[in-house]
C-alpha positions, 0 to 999 in steps of 0.5 A: 307346041307351035300349033297350040301357041298359035291357037291360044296366043292370047292365053299364053301371052297373058300368062307369060306377062303375068309370069314376068310380073311375078318374077320381077316382084320377087327379084325386087322384094326378095333377092338374096345372095348368101352362102353358096351364092357368094362362093359361086360369085367369088369363083366367077370374079376370079375367072374374070379378073385373074383367069383362075377358077378359084376362091379368093385367098390372102395372096390371090385366087386359089384354084378349087374344085369344090363347085362345078363350073356351070353356075360360076360360068353363068355368073361370069358371063353375066358379070362380063356384060353387066358389070362385076357382082351385078347379081340383079342382072343375073336374076333378070336372066334367070327370070327369062330362063324360068319363063322358058321352063314354063314353055318346056313344061307345057310341051312335056304336058302336051306329049304325055297328057294332051293339049288341055293339060299343056295349057294348065301346066303352063299356068301352074309353072308360070304362077307357082311361087315355090319355083319363082322364088329361086329366080331371085336367089343366086343359086343353081336351081333355076338353071337346073329346073330348065335343063331337067325339063328340057332333058325329059321333054326331049327324051319323051319326044324321042320315045314317042317318035321311036314307038311310032317309027317303022323298023328301019333306021331312025331319021336324022331328026330323031338323032337330034332329039337324043343329042339334045337330051344328052346335051341338056343332061350334061349341062344340068350336071355341070350346074348340079352334080346330082343331075346325074340322076337323069342319066341313072333314070334313063339308063334302066328305061333304055335297057328295058326297051332293049330287053323288051325287043322292038326298035332295038337299033333305035334304042341302042343309038339313043342310049349311046348318043345320050351318054356321049353328049351328057359326058362330053361337057364333063371332060374338060372339067375332069382334065382341068382337075387332073392337071391342077390337082392330079386327081380324077374328079369329073364332078365335085367332091361330096365333102366339098373340100379341095385335095389335101384339105382335111375331111372331118366326117365325125361331126356330120355323122353325129348330126345325122343321129338327130337332125330331122328338119331344115331349121336345125341346119340353119340354127347350127349345122351350117355354122360349123366350122367357122361360126358360133355354134349355140349349144342351146339350139340343140333339140332334146333328141340330140341327147339320150342321157345326162352324161351324153348331154354333158359330153356334147356341151364340153365339145361345144365349149372346146369348139368355142375356145378354139376360135370356132374351129373344128379340130380332128380331135373334136371331130373324132369325139363327135364321131364316137358320140355318133357311133354310140347313139347309132348302136343304142338306137339303130332304127332311129338313125337309119330309118326314122330320122331319114323318113322324117328328113324326107318328109321335111324336104317334100312338105316343109313350107318352102320359106328358106329363101324368103324373109320368113321364120324358118321355125314356121310353127312359131305362130305366136311371134307373128300371126300374119307371117305364120299364115303366109308360111302355112299358105305356102305349105298348103300350096306345096301339099296341094301340088304334090297331092294333085300330081299323085292324083293325076298319075292315078287318073285313068286313062293312064298317061303314056311315057311317064315311067322315066318321070316317076322313076326320076322323082323316086330316085331323087327322093331316095338318093337325098334321103340316103345322103342324109341331107334335109334341104328342101331345095333339093326336091325342086328339080322334081317340080316341073314333072309334078306340074305336068302330073297336076295339070293332068288331074286338073284337066280331067275335070274339064274333060268330064264337064265337056263330056257331060255337056255333050251327053246332055246336048245329045239327050236334049236333041229332038227325036 
């Protein structure tokens, strides 16, 4: 990669500066600290002020394990240098990390698709507003994008070295590639627990290489090093949770509750029988419990009969009367509604709605962290806002389409199997989990940039081949 940077230093310098400028604009125009960002910030402040990894309570910080420590530790480090609650400084640091991701993406593209694709991938990553947006938000995505790209770049580098090596012992430099891959994976898991999908992706690839034969010793060592260094950062966290809560929890609970807190699943099961797009989460689901839940925001697909509609409305009235508190009895009633709706239309709950949520996660205009209406189809309210939103949606669609075209382009790229498998597993996992937050697909975008760059680079290769053929034909006999 250093040779490419040296040969095209003006090119990379120009787009690096442009990338910084775009991220600076986003930070100053669209910065956002809300929801999970405030939780991460609260934990970071309690770490700095009280030495307690916890949330603020009436009598002081209360220990918690509902969030992994990666991002709170990042915020705590920034706050310790630039001042408490200086989220803007954290965003500036994220800006530099995100530019680093662009270089890693370029290196990954170089390995699997060549030098021309490397430069194009850098441009796409540096200028793509879909990923730039997360620099201006106090959330984990910028760090997760970086560590995901690093993990796969080092993994591909290791596989390339392995396939070109002799049958003897792998050199120490190869071991460092696998150690780095493991550490990047472990860091990514500490930021987001679903990053364990990187390990789940690399596991079958390494198992297949062991079964296929050839370089088995190298492959076995690679698997051991990746696993060991990926799990190592989780050990202190698991030990802390055992000492504080007396539970074995090496990640974070899916329910986002601390030990001893009630886990109310009925409401979630009920929402899974009708939620099809992200707007429903912001309109209602994110508000329960604790905030006002407006029954009028429910779409018609939330009811099958007038009797069911009346029962649901009564539950919403009970919720309001209880001070926006979801009791175990209400949760059980929502669970009964969920069971009845699922029994009545099992394909709707288990097939059609998950497919709709998957499509929404992949193709919805990614405006949830911009001052744009999440109901993107309401063009009558503000036509200019609607056009901006549609433009972002079209850009998202073009990137996905170009990535698919790049994968199908011949000659096929090498070593992309793990990258494709990761995208598939991530899509299946979050579809199965019942979520519909578009940001959960963002970790796939560094890989999509690589595939899209391969597609765009193919046009340049075709033009170069045509010019060379024409020049040869025009030469004198």
